[in-house]
C-alpha positions in Angstrom: 0.0 0.0 0.0 1.2 3.5 -0.8 0.3 6.4 1.5 1.7 9.2 -0.7 -0.4 10.6 -3.6 0.5 8.7 -6.8 2.2 11.6 -8.5 4.4 12.3 -5.5 5.1 8.6 -5.2 6.2 8.4 -8.8 8.5 11.4 -8.3 10.2 9.6 -5.3 10.7 6.5 -7.4 12.1 8.4 -10.4 14.6 10.2 -8.2 15.8 7.1 -6.4 18.3 4.4 -7.6 16.8 2.0 -10.0 16.7 -1.7 -9.4 19.3 -3.9 -11.2 18.3 -5.8 -14.3 18.3 -9.2 -12.6 15.7 -7.9 -10.1 13.6 -6.5 -12.9 13.5 -10.0 -14.4 12.8 -11.7 -11.1 9.9 -9.2 -10.4 8.5 -9.7 -13.9 8.5 -13.5 -13.6 7.0 -13.4 -10.1 4.1 -11.4 -11.4 3.6 -13.8 -14.3 3.9 -17.1 -12.6 3.7 -16.9 -8.8 0.7 -16.6 -6.5 0.3 -13.4 -4.4 2.9 -11.3 -6.3 2.1 -8.3 -4.2 4.2 -9.9 -1.5 7.3 -8.7 -3.5 9.3 -5.9 -1.8 9.2 -4.0 -5.0 11.8 -1.7 -6.7 11.7 1.2 -4.3 11.6 -0.7 -1.0 14.2 -3.1 -2.4 16.5 -0.1 -2.9 15.9 1.0 0.6 16.8 -2.5 1.9 19.9 -2.6 -0.2 21.0 0.9 1.0 20.5 0.0 4.6 22.4 -3.3 4.2 25.3 -1.4 2.5 25.4 1.1 5.3 25.5 -1.6 7.9 27.8 -3.9 6.0 26.6 -7.0 7.9 28.7 -10.1 8.3 25.6 -12.2 9.0 22.0 -11.6 7.9 18.9 -13.5 8.8 15.8 -13.1 6.6 12.5 -14.5 7.8 10.3 -14.9 4.7 12.1 -15.5 1.4 9.1 -15.6 -1.0 10.8 -15.5 -4.5 14.1 -14.0 -3.3 13.8 -10.4 -4.3 14.5 -8.9 -0.9 17.2 -11.6 -0.3 19.2 -10.3 -3.2 18.7 -6.7 -2.1 20.0 -7.4 1.4 22.9 -9.5 0.0 24.2 -6.4 -1.8 25.6 -5.0 1.5 27.1 -8.2 2.8 30.6 -7.9 4.2 33.3 -10.0 2.4 32.8 -13.6 3.3 29.5 -12.7 4.9 26.5 -15.1 5.1 22.8 -14.6 4.5 20.4 -17.2 5.9 16.9 -17.0 4.5 14.0 -19.0 5.8 10.7 -19.8 4.0 8.1 -22.5 4.7 7.1 -22.9 1.0 9.3 -25.5 -0.5 7.6 -25.1 -3.9 9.4 -21.7 -4.3 12.9 -23.1 -3.7 13.7 -23.8 -7.3 12.4 -20.4 -8.4 14.6 -18.7 -5.8 17.6 -20.7 -6.8 17.2 -19.7 -10.4 17.8 -16.1 -9.6 20.3 -16.7 -6.8 22.4 -18.7 -9.3 22.3 -15.7 -11.7 23.6 -13.3 -9.0 27.1 -12.8 -7.5 25.8 -13.9 -4.1 24.9 -17.5 -4.6 27.8 -18.8 -2.4 26.8 -16.5 0.5 23.0 -17.3 0.5 21.9 -20.2 2.6 18.3 -21.3 2.1 16.4 -23.1 4.8 12.9 -24.5 4.1 10.6 -25.0 7.0 9.0 -23.4 10.1 11.1 -20.5 11.2 9.9 -20.9 14.8 11.7 -24.3 14.9 14.7 -23.3 12.7 15.8 -20.1 14.4 16.6 -21.6 17.9 19.0 -24.0 16.1 21.0 -21.3 14.5 24.3 -21.0 16.4 25.2 -17.6 15.0 24.9 -13.9 15.9 23.4 -11.5 13.4 24.1 -7.9 12.4 20.9 -7.6 10.3 17.6 -9.3 10.5 14.6 -8.8 8.1 11.2 -10.0 9.3 8.7 -10.3 6.5 6.7 -13.5 7.0 3.4 -14.4 8.6 2.3 -11.5 10.7 0.7 -13.6 13.4 4.3 -14.7 14.5 6.0 -11.3 14.4 6.2 -11.1 18.2 7.5 -14.7 18.4 10.2 -13.9 15.8 11.3 -10.9 17.7 11.8 -12.9 20.9 13.7 -15.6 19.0 16.1 -13.2 17.3 16.7 -10.5 19.9 19.3 -12.6 21.9 21.0 -13.6 18.7 21.8 -9.9 17.7 25.1 -8.2 18.0 25.2 -4.9 19.8 24.4 -2.2 17.2 22.6 -4.8 15.0 19.5 -3.9 13.1 16.1 -5.6 13.0 13.9 -4.5 10.0 10.2 -5.3 10.1 8.0 -5.1 7.1 4.2 -4.4 6.7 3.9 -2.8 10.1 1.2 -0.4 9.0 -0.8 -3.3 7.4 -2.7 -1.2 4.8 -3.7 1.3 7.5 -5.5 -1.3 9.6 -3.4 -0.5 12.6 -5.4 2.7 13.2 -8.8 1.3 12.3 -11.3 -0.3 14.7 -10.0 -3.8 15.4 -12.0 -6.8 14.2 -11.8 -9.4 17.0 -11.3 -12.1 14.4 -8.4 -10.3 12.7 -5.4 -12.0 14.3 -2.8 -10.5 12.1 -3.7 -6.9 12.9 -4.0 -7.7 16.6 -0.5 -9.2 16.6 0.9 -6.3 14.6 -0.5 -3.8 17.1 1.1 -5.8 19.9 4.3 -6.0 17.9 4.5 -2.3 17.1 4.0 -1.5 20.8 6.7 -4.0 21.8 9.2 -2.4 19.4 8.5 1.1 20.7 8.8 0.1 24.4 11.4 -2.6 24.7 14.4 -1.0 26.3 16.9 -3.3 24.5 16.3 -1.5 21.2 15.6 1.9 19.8 13.1 2.1 17.0 11.8 4.3 14.2 8.8 3.4 12.1 9.0 4.7 8.5 5.9 5.1 6.4 7.6 3.4 3.4 5.1 1.4 1.3 3.2 -0.7 3.9 5.4 0.5 6.8 9.0 -0.5 7.6 10.4 -0.4 11.1 14.1 0.0 11.9 15.1 -1.2 15.3 18.7 -0.8 16.6 19.9 -3.2 19.3 21.7 -1.3 22.1 
């Protein structure tokens, strides 16, 4: 969802770095062949992710929610030399699609795919992270935070996507809407947990940057 008027949004896009050709191809094929293509980060947000990763220069990245691998490749652009990016997704049917584009990139040796339930996988990761990107099932955002916070290096960054949830976070809550209920809890958690400092950016559907103290 875009919160800016369309003309202003287009101006922002036109005056930001354009996505690499490989990501254009990935995006095009996702829209042609894959269900729910709106789940893609998209060109503008992808450039935001790439820029943040380049500023951080993380040695280790964790991505929760791979989808077709667009955001994976954006985050990989900032990896430190010999860095590692672990990306988790529960949909095994997308693994070959992801691999197709990972193989075409310069980052294939650094990307480690894990298929399965992130709630079960994350506790088994014996590694500390400089950057985490949470973009999976909203009902588990709070759980993901509690699983990764103790695996973060001091100064590490947790990025959380879709935290404005198409504006539902300021609408009257439907008691049956679990995703919005959890996102409200999650946003409050990020703004009050004294282990982090947080800023919520109104980029696309909302992107929170949380820095671990």
